[in-house]
C-alpha positions in Angstrom: 8.1 -11.3 44.0 6.3 -14.6 44.3 3.3 -13.0 45.9 2.8 -10.3 43.3 1.2 -6.9 44.2 -1.5 -6.6 46.8 -4.9 -5.3 45.7 -4.3 -2.1 47.6 -0.9 -1.5 45.9 -2.4 -2.3 42.5 -5.2 0.2 43.0 -2.8 2.9 44.0 -0.6 2.3 41.1 -3.6 2.3 38.7 -4.4 5.8 39.9 -0.8 6.9 39.4 -0.1 5.4 36.0 -3.6 5.2 34.5 -5.2 2.4 32.4 -3.1 0.1 30.3 -4.6 1.5 27.1 -3.4 3.1 23.8 -5.2 6.5 24.0 -4.3 9.0 21.3 -6.1 12.4 21.4 -8.8 12.4 18.8 -7.8 14.9 16.1 -11.1 14.9 14.4 -14.9 14.5 14.7 -17.2 13.1 12.1 -18.8 16.5 11.5 -15.4 18.3 11.2 -14.2 15.8 8.6 -17.5 16.2 6.6 -17.5 20.0 6.7 -13.8 20.2 5.8 -14.6 18.8 2.3 -16.6 21.8 1.1 -14.4 25.0 1.4 -12.4 24.6 -1.8 -12.0 27.2 -4.5 -13.6 25.2 -7.2 -16.5 24.2 -4.9 -17.1 27.9 -4.2 -17.2 28.7 -7.9 -19.5 25.8 -8.6 -21.8 26.8 -5.7 -22.0 30.3 -7.1 -22.8 28.9 -10.6 -25.5 26.7 -9.1 -27.1 29.7 -7.4 -27.0 31.7 -10.7 -28.5 28.7 -12.5 -31.4 28.9 -10.0 -31.8 32.6 -10.8 -32.3 31.9 -14.5 -34.7 29.0 -13.7 -32.4 26.3 -15.0 -33.2 23.8 -12.3 -31.7 20.8 -14.1 -28.2 22.4 -14.4 -28.4 23.7 -10.8 -29.3 20.3 -9.4 -26.5 18.8 -11.5 -23.9 21.2 -10.0 -25.1 20.8 -6.4 -25.1 17.0 -6.8 -21.5 17.1 -8.0 -20.4 19.1 -5.0 -22.2 16.8 -2.6 -21.0 13.6 -4.3 -17.3 14.6 -4.4 -17.4 15.8 -0.8 -19.0 12.5 0.4 -16.3 10.5 -1.2 -13.6 12.7 0.4 -15.3 12.4 3.7 -15.4 8.5 3.6 -11.7 8.3 2.6 -10.5 10.6 5.5 -12.8 9.0 8.0 -11.6 5.5 7.3 -8.0 6.6 7.2 -8.0 8.1 10.7 -9.3 4.8 12.1 -5.7 3.5 12.0 -4.9 5.0 15.5 -7.9 3.3 17.1 -6.9 -0.1 15.6 -3.9 -0.1 17.9 -6.2 -0.7 20.9 -7.1 -4.1 19.5 -3.7 -5.4 20.4 -4.3 -5.1 24.1 -5.7 -8.5 25.2 -9.0 -8.1 27.0 -8.0 -10.3 30.0 -4.7 -11.4 31.5 -3.6 -13.7 34.4 -1.6 -12.0 37.1 -0.4 -12.7 40.6 -2.3 -10.6 43.2 -2.2 -11.1 46.9 -0.2 -14.4 46.4 -3.0 -15.8 44.1 -3.3 -16.3 40.4 -6.3 -14.3 39.2 -7.7 -13.1 35.9 -8.2 -9.3 35.4 -8.9 -6.9 32.5 -5.7 -6.2 30.7 -6.4 -2.5 31.0 -6.1 -2.8 34.8 -2.5 -4.1 34.6 0.0 -1.8 36.3 3.8 -1.6 36.6 5.0 -4.1 39.2 2.4 -6.7 38.3 3.6 -10.2 37.6 1.8 -11.5 34.5 1.6 -15.2 33.6 2.2 -15.8 29.9 1.1 -19.0 28.1 1.3 -20.2 24.5 -1.0 -18.4 22.1 -1.5 -15.3 24.3 -0.7 -11.7 23.5 1.8 -10.0 25.8 -0.3 -7.3 27.5 2.4 -4.8 28.5 6.2 -4.2 28.3 8.2 -6.0 30.8 11.1 -8.4 31.9 10.9 -12.2 32.0 11.6 -13.4 35.5 11.2 -17.1 34.9 10.5 -19.0 31.7 10.2 -22.5 30.2 11.1 -22.9 26.5 9.7 -19.4 25.8 9.5 -18.1 22.2 7.9 -14.8 21.2 6.7 -13.8 17.8 7.8 -10.2 17.5 7.1 -9.8 13.8 4.5 -7.0 14.4 7.4 -4.9 15.8 10.5 -6.2 14.1 9.3 -7.6 10.8 11.3 -10.8 11.6 9.2 -13.8 11.0 11.3 -16.2 13.0 10.2 -16.3 16.7 12.7 -14.9 19.2 13.9 -17.1 22.0 13.4 -15.4 25.4 15.3 -16.2 28.5 15.2 -14.9 32.0 15.9 -11.1 32.3 15.0 -10.6 28.6 12.6 -7.8 27.7 9.2 -8.5 26.0 6.8 -6.0 24.4 3.1 -5.4 24.4 1.2 -6.8 21.4 3.7 -9.6 20.6 2.5 -13.2 20.8 3.7 -16.2 22.8 4.2 -19.0 20.2 5.9 -21.6 22.5 6.4 -22.2 26.2 5.3 -20.1 29.2 6.8 -17.5 31.5 6.3 -15.1 34.3 6.8 -11.4 33.4 7.4 -8.4 35.6 5.5 -5.4 34.1 7.6 -2.3 33.7 5.6 -0.1 31.2 1.9 0.1 30.4 -0.4 2.1 28.1 1.3 5.0 26.2 4.6 4.2 27.8 4.9 0.9 26.0 6.6 0.6 22.6 3.1 0.3 21.0 2.1 3.5 22.8 5.1 5.4 21.5 4.3 4.2 17.9 0.7 5.4 18.3 1.9 8.8 19.5 4.4 9.2 16.6 1.7 8.0 14.1 -0.6 10.8 15.3 2.1 13.5 14.5 2.7 12.4 10.9 0.9 14.8 8.6 -0.7 13.3 5.4 0.1 15.3 2.3 -2.3 15.9 -0.5 -1.6 13.7 -3.5 0.1 15.3 -6.6 -3.2 15.1 -8.5 -5.1 16.8 -5.7 -2.6 19.7 -5.6 -2.6 20.0 -9.4 -6.4 19.9 -9.7 -6.8 22.6 -7.0 -4.4 24.8 -8.9 -6.1 24.0 -12.2 -9.6 24.8 -10.8 -8.4 28.3 -9.7 -6.8 29.1 -13.0 -9.9 27.9 -15.1 -12.4 29.6 -12.8 -10.5 33.0 -12.9 -10.1 32.8 -16.6 -13.8 31.9 -17.2 -15.2 34.6 -14.9 -12.9 37.3 -16.3 -13.8 36.7 -20.0 -17.5 36.1 -19.2 -17.8 39.4 -17.3 -16.2 41.2 -20.2 -19.3 40.3 -22.3 -21.3 42.8 -20.2 -19.3 46.0 -21.1 -18.8 44.8 -24.7 -22.6 44.2 -25.1 -23.5 47.5 -23.4 -21.2 49.3 -25.9 -23.4 47.7 -28.6 -26.6 48.8 -26.9 -27.7 45.3 -25.9 -30.1 44.6 -23.0 -28.3 44.6 -19.6 -30.4 41.8 -18.1 -29.8 39.6 -21.2 -26.1 40.3 -20.9 -26.0 39.4 -17.3 -27.7 36.1 -18.0 -25.4 35.5 -21.0 -22.3 36.2 -18.8 -23.5 33.9 -16.1 -24.3 31.1 -18.5 -20.9 31.5 -20.3 -19.0 31.4 -17.0 -20.9 28.3 -15.8 -20.3 26.6 -19.2 -16.6 27.4 -19.1 -16.0 25.9 -15.7 -15.9 22.1 -16.0 -18.2 21.3 -13.1 -18.3 17.7 -14.2 -14.5 17.4 -13.5 -14.8 16.3 -9.8 -17.4 13.7 -10.8 -15.2 12.5 -13.7 -12.2 12.1 -11.4 -14.3 10.4 -8.7 -15.8 7.9 -11.1 -12.4 7.3 -12.8 -10.9 6.4 -9.5 -13.9 4.3 -8.5 -13.5 2.3 -11.7 -9.8 1.9 -11.0 -10.7 0.7 -7.5 -12.9 -2.0 -8.9 -10.3 -3.1 -11.4 -7.6 -3.3 -8.8 -9.7 -5.2 -6.4 -10.1 -7.9 -9.0 -6.3 -8.1 -9.2 -5.8 -8.5 -5.4 -5.1 -4.8 -4.7 -7.7 -3.4 -2.3 -7.8 0.4 -2.4 -8.6 2.2 0.9 -8.0 5.8 -0.4 -9.1 6.4 -4.0 -6.7 9.3 -4.6 -3.8 7.0 -4.0 -4.5 5.1 -7.2 -3.4 8.1 -9.3 -0.4 8.6 -7.0 0.6 5.0 -7.4 1.0 5.6 -11.1 3.6 8.3 -10.4 5.7 6.2 -8.0 9.4 6.4 -8.7 10.8 4.4 -5.9 9.4 1.3 -4.0 10.8 0.3 -0.6 9.8 -3.4 -0.6 10.0 -6.1 2.0 11.6 -9.4 0.9 9.9 -12.2 2.9 6.4 -12.9 1.7 6.4 -10.1 -0.9 9.2 -11.0 -3.2 9.6 -14.4 -1.7 6.9 -17.0 -0.9 7.6 -17.0 2.9 7.7 -20.8 2.5 11.0 -22.1 4.0 12.2 -25.3 2.3 15.4 -27.4 2.2 17.0 -26.7 -1.2 20.4 -28.5 -0.6 21.9 -30.9 1.8 25.4 -32.3 2.3 26.5 -35.4 4.3 29.9 -36.0 5.7 31.6 -38.9 4.0 31.8 -40.8 7.3 28.2 -40.1 8.3 25.1 -42.2 8.1 22.0 -40.6 6.5 19.7 -42.2 9.1 21.5 -40.4 11.9 21.3 -37.1 10.0 17.5 -37.6 9.6 17.2 -38.5 13.3 19.1 -35.3 14.3 16.6 -33.3 12.3 13.6 -35.1 13.7 14.4 -35.5 17.4 13.5 -32.3 19.3 11.7 -30.9 16.2 8.9 -28.6 17.4 6.9 -28.5 14.1 4.3 -31.1 13.0 2.9 -32.2 9.6 -0.8 -32.3 8.6 -2.1 -33.9 5.5 -3.6 -31.7 2.8 -7.0 -32.3 1.3 -5.5 -34.1 -1.7 -4.1 -36.7 0.8 -0.8 -36.9 -1.1 0.9 -33.7 0.2 1.7 -32.3 3.6 2.1 -28.9 5.1 4.1 -27.9 8.2 2.5 -26.3 11.3 4.7 -24.4 13.8 8.2 -23.1 13.5 9.1 -22.5 9.8 12.6 -23.7 10.1 11.6 -26.9 11.9 8.7 -27.4 9.5 11.0 -27.1 6.5 13.4 -29.7 8.0 10.4 -32.0 8.8 9.1 -31.8 5.2 12.5 -32.7 3.9 12.8 -35.7 6.2 9.4 -36.8 5.0 10.7 -36.9 1.4 13.6 -39.1 2.5 11.7 -41.5 4.7 7.9 -42.1 4.4 7.4 -43.2 8.0 8.9 -41.2 10.9 8.3 -44.2 13.2 11.1 -46.1 11.5 13.5 -43.6 12.8 12.3 -43.0 16.4 9.9 -45.8 17.4 12.5 -47.9 19.2 13.5 -45.1 21.5 12.4 -41.9 23.4 13.7 -38.4 24.2 14.9 -38.4 27.8 16.4 -34.8 28.0 16.2 -31.6 25.9 18.1 -28.3 25.9 16.5 -25.4 24.1 18.3 -23.1 21.7 21.2 -21.3 23.4 21.7 -17.8 21.9 25.4 -17.9 22.8 26.3 -21.3 21.3 23.4 -21.3 18.8 22.8 -25.0 19.4 19.8 -27.1 20.3 20.6 -30.4 22.0 18.4 -33.5 22.6 19.3 -36.8 24.5 17.7 -39.9 22.9 17.6 -43.3 24.5 17.4 -46.4 22.2 18.1 -50.1 23.0 19.6 -49.1 26.4 22.0 -46.7 24.6 22.0 -42.9 24.9 22.6 -40.7 21.9 23.2 -36.9 21.9 21.8 -35.1 18.9 22.7 -31.5 18.2 21.7 -29.0 15.5 22.4 -25.3 15.0 24.8 -22.8 13.4 27.4 -24.6 11.2 30.4 -22.7 12.6 29.4 -23.7 16.1 28.6 -27.4 15.3 32.0 -27.7 13.4 33.7 -26.1 16.4 32.5 -28.9 18.8 33.0 -31.8 16.3 35.8 -34.3 16.0 37.1 -33.6 12.5 40.6 -33.6 11.0 41.8 -30.3 9.5 41.1 -31.6 5.9 37.6 -32.7 6.9 36.9 -29.4 8.6 38.1 -27.4 5.6 36.0 -29.5 3.2 32.9 -28.9 5.4 33.6 -25.2 5.7 34.1 -24.9 2.0 30.7 -26.5 1.4 29.1 -24.3 4.1 30.5 -21.1 2.5 29.2 -22.2 -0.9 25.7 -22.6 0.5 25.9 -19.3 2.3 27.0 -17.4 -0.8 23.9 -18.9 -2.5 21.8 -17.2 0.1 20.8 -20.4 1.9 20.2 -20.5 5.6 22.4 -23.3 6.8 21.6 -25.7 9.7 24.3 -28.2 10.7 23.8 -31.5 12.5 25.9 -33.8 14.7 25.6 -36.7 17.2 27.5 -39.0 19.5 27.0 -42.1 21.5 27.1 -41.0 25.2 29.2 -43.7 26.9 29.0 -42.2 30.4 25.2 -42.1 31.3 25.9 -40.2 34.5 26.9 -37.0 32.6 24.0 -34.7 32.2 25.6 -31.2 32.1 25.0 -29.5 28.7 28.6 -28.3 28.2 29.9 -31.9 28.5 27.2 -33.4 26.3 28.1 -30.9 23.5 31.7 -32.1 23.2 33.4 -34.4 20.8 30.5 -34.6 18.4 30.5 -36.7 15.2 29.7 -34.2 12.4 26.9 -35.4 10.2 26.4 -32.6 7.7 24.0 -29.8 7.0 20.9 -28.6 5.1 20.5 -25.4 3.2 17.1 -23.7 3.8 15.7 -21.5 1.1 12.7 -19.1 1.0 12.1 -19.2 -2.8 11.1 -16.1 -4.7 7.6 -16.0 -6.1 7.6 -17.2 -9.6 6.0 -14.0 -10.9 8.4 -11.8 -9.0 11.2 -11.9 -11.6 8.8 -10.7 -14.3 7.3 -8.1 -12.0 10.7 -6.6 -11.1 11.6 -6.6 -14.8 8.4 -4.8 -15.5 9.1 -2.3 -12.7 12.5 -1.5 -14.3 11.0 -1.0 -17.7 8.5 1.3 -16.1 11.3 3.4 -14.6 10.4 2.4 -11.1 13.3 1.7 -8.8 12.8 -1.2 -6.3 14.9 -1.1 -3.1 14.8 -4.2 -0.8 14.5 -3.5 2.9 14.7 -6.7 4.9 15.6 -8.0 8.3 17.5 -10.9 6.8 21.3 -11.0 6.6 23.0 -9.4 3.6 24.2 -12.6 2.0 20.7 -14.1 1.8 19.2 -10.8 0.7 21.8 -10.3 -2.0 21.3 -13.9 -3.3 17.5 -13.4 -3.6 18.0 -10.0 -5.1 20.3 -11.4 -7.8 17.9 -14.3 -8.5 14.9 -12.0 -9.2 17.0 -9.4 -11.0 16.5 -6.6 -8.5 20.1 -5.5 -8.0 22.6 -4.2 -10.5 26.4 -4.6 -10.4 27.0 -1.0 -9.4 24.5 -1.0 -6.5 25.5 -1.3 -2.9 24.2 -3.4 0.1 24.0 -1.6 3.4 23.3 -3.2 6.8 21.4 -1.7 9.6 24.6 -1.2 11.6 26.2 0.6 8.7 23.0 2.7 8.3 23.2 3.9 11.9 26.6 5.3 11.3 25.5 7.5 8.4 24.2 11.0 8.8 21.1 11.9 6.8 23.2 13.9 4.3 25.6 11.0 3.9 22.8 8.6 3.4 21.2 10.7 0.7 24.4 10.5 -1.3 24.5 6.7 -1.2 20.7 6.1 -1.5 20.8 6.4 -5.2 23.3 3.5 -5.6 21.9 1.2 -2.9 19.7 -1.7 -3.8 19.5 -3.6 -0.5 19.2 -2.5 3.1 19.8 -5.7 5.1 19.5 -6.4 8.8 17.2 -3.4 8.9 14.6 -2.4 11.4 11.2 -0.9 10.7 12.4 2.5 12.0 15.0 2.4 9.3 12.2 2.1 6.7 10.7 5.3 8.1 14.0 7.1 7.8 14.6 6.0 4.2 11.0 7.0 3.3 11.5 10.5 4.8 14.8 11.1 3.1 13.7 9.9 -0.3 10.7 12.2 -0.2 12.9 15.1 0.8 15.0 14.3 -2.3 11.9 14.8 -4.4 10.9 11.2 -5.2 7.4 9.8 -5.1 7.8 6.9 -2.7 5.8 3.6 -2.3 6.4 1.5 0.8 5.3 -2.0 1.5 4.9 -3.3 5.1 3.1 -5.6 7.4 4.1 -4.9 11.0 2.9 -2.3 13.5 6.2 -0.4 13.3 5.8 -0.3 9.5 2.6 1.8 10.0 4.8 4.9 10.5 6.6 4.5 7.1 3.3 3.4 5.4 1.6 6.6 6.5 4.6 8.8 5.7 5.0 7.4 2.2 3.2 8.9 -0.8 1.6 5.5 -1.2 1.6 2.9 1.7 1.0 -0.7 0.6 0.2 -3.2 3.4 0.2 -7.0 3.1 -3.3 -8.5 3.3 -2.4 -12.0 4.4 0.5 -11.4 6.8 -0.2 -7.7 7.7 -1.4 -6.4 11.0 -4.6 -4.4 11.3 -2.6 -1.3 12.2 -0.5 -1.6 9.0 -3.6 -2.1 6.9 -5.4 0.9 8.3 -2.3 3.1 7.9 -1.9 2.1 4.3 -3.5 3.4 1.2 -3.6 0.1 -0.6 -3.7 -3.5 0.7 -2.3 -6.4 -1.3 -4.7 -9.3 -0.7 -2.1 -11.9 -1.8 1.0 -10.2 -0.4 2.4 -10.4 -3.9 4.9 -8.0 -5.5 3.4 -8.6 -8.9 0.0 -7.4 -7.7 1.8 -4.1 -6.8 3.2 -3.7 -10.4 -0.3 -4.4 -11.8 -1.6 -1.7 -9.5 1.0 0.8 -10.8 -0.2 -0.1 -14.4 -3.8 0.7 -13.4 -2.7 3.9 -11.7 -1.0 5.1 -14.8 -4.0 4.1 -16.9 -6.4 6.1 -14.7 -4.2 9.2 -14.8 -4.0 9.0 -18.6 -7.8 8.7 -18.7 -8.3 11.7 -16.4 -6.0 13.7 -18.6 -8.1 12.7 -21.6 -11.2 13.9 -19.8 -9.5 17.2 -18.8 -8.3 17.8 -22.4 -11.8 17.1 -23.7 -13.6 19.3 -21.2 -11.2 22.2 -21.5 -11.1 22.1 -25.3 -14.8 21.9 -25.7 -15.4 24.6 -23.0 -12.8 26.9 -24.6 -14.5 26.5 -28.0 -17.8 27.5 -26.5 -16.6 30.5 -24.6 -14.4 31.6 -27.5 -17.4 31.4 -29.9 -19.5 33.6 -27.7 -16.7 36.1 -26.9 -15.4 36.5 -30.5 -19.0 37.0 -31.8 -19.5 39.8 -29.2 -16.2 41.5 -30.3 -17.2 41.3 -33.9 -20.6 42.8 -33.1 -22.4 39.7 -34.4 -25.7 38.4 -32.9 -25.3 36.0 -30.0 -24.5 32.6 -31.6 -26.0 30.9 -28.5 -28.6 32.0 -25.9 -28.3 31.2 -22.2 -30.5 28.1 -22.2 -28.7 26.6 -25.2 -25.3 27.2 -23.5 -26.4 25.4 -20.3 -27.9 22.5 -22.3 -24.6 22.1 -24.2 -22.8 22.2 -20.9 -25.1 19.5 -19.4 -25.0 16.9 -22.2 -21.4 17.3 -23.4 -19.6 17.8 -20.0 -21.3 14.7 -18.6 -21.4 11.3 -20.2 -18.7 11.7 -22.8 -16.2 12.9 -20.1 -17.2 10.0 -17.9 -16.7 7.6 -20.8 -13.2 8.9 -21.4 -12.4 8.5 -17.7 -13.2 4.7 -18.0 -11.4 4.3 -21.3 -9.4 1.2 -22.4 -5.8 0.7 -21.2 -3.0 1.6 -23.5 -0.7 -1.5 -23.4 2.4 0.7 -23.7 1.7 2.7 -20.5 3.9 0.5 -18.3 6.9 1.1 -20.5 6.7 4.9 -20.0 8.8 6.6 -17.3 7.0 7.8 -14.2 5.7 11.3 -14.7 7.1 14.2 -12.7 4.6 14.7 -9.9 5.6 18.4 -9.7 4.6 18.9 -13.3 1.4 20.9 -13.8 -1.6 19.3 -15.4 -1.5 22.1 -17.9 1.9 21.4 -19.5 2.9 23.6 -22.5 2.1 20.7 -24.8 -1.3 20.1 -23.3 -2.1 23.8 -23.3 -1.1 23.9 -27.0 -3.4 20.9 -27.8 -6.4 22.5 -25.9 -5.8 25.9 -27.4 -5.4 24.6 -31.0 -8.6 22.4 -30.7 -10.8 24.9 -28.9 -9.8 28.0 -30.9 -9.9 26.2 -34.3 -13.3 24.8 -33.6 -14.5 28.3 -32.5 -13.1 29.9 -35.6 -14.8 27.4 -37.9 -18.1 27.9 -36.2 -17.8 31.7 -36.3 -17.1 31.5 -40.1 -20.1 29.2 -40.6 -22.3 31.5 -38.4 -21.3 34.5 -40.4 -22.0 32.7 -43.8 -25.4 31.5 -42.5 -26.4 35.0 -41.4 -25.9 36.3 -45.0 -28.7 34.0 -46.3 -30.6 32.6 -43.4 -32.5 34.0 -40.4 -30.8 34.6 -37.1 -33.1 31.9 -35.5 -32.1 29.2 -38.1 -28.4 30.2 -38.0 -28.3 29.9 -34.2 -30.1 26.5 -34.4 -27.5 25.1 -36.8 -24.6 26.4 -34.7 -26.2 25.0 -31.6 -26.4 21.5 -33.2 -23.0 21.7 -34.8 -21.3 22.6 -31.5 -22.8 19.6 -29.8 -21.9 17.2 -32.6 -18.4 18.6 -32.8 -17.9 18.1 -29.1 -19.0 14.4 -29.4 -16.5 14.0 -32.3 -13.9 15.6 -30.1 -14.5 13.0 -27.4 -13.4 10.3 -29.9 -10.4 12.2 -31.1 -8.8 12.9 -27.7 -8.5 9.1 -27.1 -5.4 9.2 -29.2 -3.9 5.7 -29.7 -7.1 4.1 -28.4 -9.4 5.8 -31.0 -10.0 2.5 -32.8 -10.6 0.5 -29.6 -14.3 0.1 -28.7 -15.5 2.1 -25.7 -19.0 0.9 -24.9 -19.8 3.9 -22.6 -18.6 6.5 -25.1 -20.6 4.9 -27.9 -23.7 4.8 -25.6 -23.2 8.5 -24.6 -22.9 9.4 -28.2 -26.2 7.6 -29.0 -28.0 9.1 -26.0 -26.9 12.7 -26.8 -27.8 12.2 -30.5 -31.3 11.0 -29.5 -31.8 13.9 -27.1 -30.6 16.5 -29.6 -33.0 15.2 -32.3 -35.8 15.2 -29.7 -35.4 18.8 -28.6 -34.8 20.0 -32.2 -38.0 18.4 -33.6 -40.4 18.6 -30.7 -42.5 21.8 -30.3 -42.3 22.3 -26.5 -38.5 21.8 -26.4 -38.1 24.1 -29.5 -39.9 26.8 -27.6 -37.7 26.4 -24.5 -34.4 26.4 -26.5 -35.6 28.9 -29.1 -34.9 26.6 -32.1 -36.4 26.9 -35.6 -36.0 25.6 -39.1 
């Protein structure tokens, strides 16, 4: 064991077990992702329309249609390509080089060449390169937050198991490698991540369905123009061109661009509010979120441990209490730039105690300068105590700190004194504070060095209550979430008392909601868990795999689920969720790559602002859809009804395509970037299963489109009685364009009186172009206009 493997043994094992790498089979190629964007129903219709536009020599409209197809496909390609990189990011957690024992010597090798049976030497600050067992250690502490979500480092003793990708934050050790590559816990996560299928967003599903309905409707009624026209002895070629033009005009080919730009605008807005969007389609989905599974530490709280309360035993001396917190403390303080404040570096608990001591006494030297630490005993997971022996003025003192119940157990206290201390401890615990107790004694017999004897007959000093405060804006953010009909469930690794206290403080939990621990969760079947999920506000002492299970079950129950996370294990739940939200500051690369949105400031309030933006974008997209379908329906209805009534064509093919170009473009884009309705957050989340074309929206589109068509038909009929067909068609052509521009302002609803710069600009540009083609000879010839 002390010699390690021989080079020959290592080479043989490397052939058997393979490289120590995370290697997931690539499910995609760059070309396959790009090509997969094109075969959609609406793209097929648009492509056909583009070809027909070429046949009738309308190169502008044809170029516009093909540009839309390419633009929307490029955006889809970039989103999918970046999303799939999450698997490859797992490789970055394998440290390039590691120190191992080979042939009895300590050598440095590539981490990918480590094999089961190797003895790896771990030092402070290094990544653990494989899964294995500690065979010897010295004050070893491992940060396993990437796997467990627990921010406090884990004490590791001999025979304890450690995992690849975790970080040594204190001490050193020798580790016997047992699992490498895909056999490690990281490898298993990578394999599971590759099997999770990513669903289309509700908007993508609805738009696909909408595109098919509109296209079939438009083509059917456009083709009917041919037999109707033939029955009236009209020219076949003219009827074919008219039918093609009508079908192209009825299909809102600008819709993909409108949605792309609306999401892009939302991406930019959210980035300014610390929410970085990786997948644009997730913005809209975020607006439909009904349940958020949220972490506590760092998201709802500041992840800044501090001493909120302290209590001193009546017989104790404050100086000894401060010494007990200072001696053996592993953290250190550094001065901030303002030179008046300090921040702690190292263990968060020790750092919080150190900052508290600094407030009590300005100079640490006054407490410890006259003595020195002569012996130390690290945290014992059984007794939950840390012990230091301090020598001062030829006297030896034993200082202990740790779990209150354990310190009280070894202290010399009367029954009344013990009851008083326990009462105070329980009071702190019920307030959600993490309590650390302190004690000391003068060691009379200097020959005694055994730990079990040193930790006896202690003078109880008191304890401090540590607190990770909630973010100041979290209370309002959770209140806003409730007003918005979004249910927030806390999923944390902390104990249930602490979690419940924080939840009450920020207003997250109601009186009728339950708290379930990880152990209780394991005992529930999926069906049993579904029944209690509705009334559970906190899942405490949970593990990342619990988060994945909760996400899966909530989605099975029909909810749109958002999940926050920062660790590697969280990546599974983040990818499974409808919207995965990773932490930008504390999150791992794997979590960020698996997520749809990254919160740059790890702040829950940023998430609520993102939901507000998501709802705004969806509402704007609906405005654009209502506008496009209403205007296109009025156009198609005008042409179709005129044909049935045996009237002359109110519009010719070139006029139809021009209307389509100027009214389906800028005005629709302007609506997609419209102002926010301040009441949007107070609305309940929409049902994601609800079709875009609800009965109410169909009614609005039909009433607007058909009414406008009826008015224009009447005007056209009246004009034909006294004016030429050329003049009548010219007036109808201009009226239709101006009515569409007016419609763009009307569909804004409650925002009609709010200034929209882009909409005003589009109105001015369209007005200018319309005047230009109506008054300039070359254009009047092209569009067959006359006065």
